[in-house]
C-alpha positions in Angstrom: 0.0 0.0 0.0 1.3 3.4 -1.0 1.7 5.8 1.9 2.6 9.5 2.1 5.8 8.6 3.9 6.8 6.3 1.0 6.1 9.0 -1.6 8.1 11.6 0.4 11.0 9.1 0.8 11.1 8.4 -3.0 10.9 12.1 -3.9 13.1 13.5 -1.2 16.3 13.8 -3.3 14.3 15.7 -5.9 12.7 18.0 -3.3 16.2 18.7 -1.9 17.5 19.6 -5.4 14.6 21.8 -6.4 14.2 24.8 -4.1 11.0 25.9 -5.9 8.8 23.1 -4.4 8.1 22.0 -0.9 5.6 19.6 0.6 3.9 20.6 3.8 1.8 18.4 6.0 -1.7 19.7 6.8 -4.6 18.3 8.9 -6.3 17.1 5.6 -3.3 15.6 3.8 -0.3 17.2 2.2 0.1 20.4 0.2 2.6 20.9 -2.6 3.9 24.5 -2.2 5.5 26.3 -5.2 7.7 29.3 -4.9 6.4 32.2 -7.1 9.3 34.6 -7.8 7.1 37.4 -9.2 5.1 37.4 -5.9 8.2 36.6 -3.8 6.0 34.2 -1.8 5.0 30.6 -1.6 1.9 29.6 -3.6 -0.2 26.8 -2.0 -1.5 24.3 -4.6 -4.4 22.2 -3.8 -4.3 19.7 -0.9 -3.2 16.2 -2.0 -5.6 14.0 -0.1 -4.2 10.6 -1.0 -0.6 9.4 -1.5 -1.4 8.7 -5.1 -2.5 12.4 -5.6 0.8 13.6 -4.0 2.8 11.1 -6.1 1.2 12.4 -9.3 1.6 16.0 -8.4 5.3 15.5 -7.6 5.9 13.5 -10.8 4.6 16.4 -12.8 6.9 18.9 -11.1 9.8 16.5 -11.4 9.3 16.1 -15.1 9.3 19.9 -15.5 12.4 20.2 -13.3 14.3 17.7 -15.5 13.2 19.5 -18.7 14.4 22.8 -17.4 17.6 21.3 -16.2 18.3 19.6 -19.5 17.3 22.4 -21.9 17.8 25.4 -19.7 14.3 26.4 -20.8 15.5 27.8 -24.0 14.7 25.1 -26.5 12.5 22.1 -27.1 13.4 18.7 -25.9 14.8 16.2 -28.3 13.1 12.8 -28.6 16.0 11.2 -26.7 15.8 13.7 -23.9 12.0 13.3 -23.6 12.5 9.5 -23.5 15.1 10.0 -20.7 12.7 12.0 -18.6 9.9 9.5 -19.2 12.3 6.7 -18.1 13.3 8.5 -14.9 9.7 9.1 -14.1 8.9 5.4 -14.6 11.8 4.6 -12.2 10.3 6.8 -9.5 6.9 5.2 -10.0 8.5 1.8 -9.6 10.2 2.9 -6.4 6.9 4.1 -5.1 5.5 0.6 -5.7 8.3 -1.1 -3.8 7.5 -1.8 -0.2 
């Protein structure tokens, strides 16, 4: 069974590397916080009520993080680069399934 703790364990290295995202525990689940430079403040995305919701939200931000890291946000991904990101996301999904 997937738990919030397992999701956070799997994604911890990513969260440590990306200062623009942070996960905060709330009374109703977890919230993925995003840093908004133009507001100079944290933006609270919607509450992730299940571990699967949190995992999916983090996968999306992780894929964007990898794309920015690879391309520097100044060009489109090549097919090979897109496949690499997909593979790394699949690996994280697999780690979430491990108990």
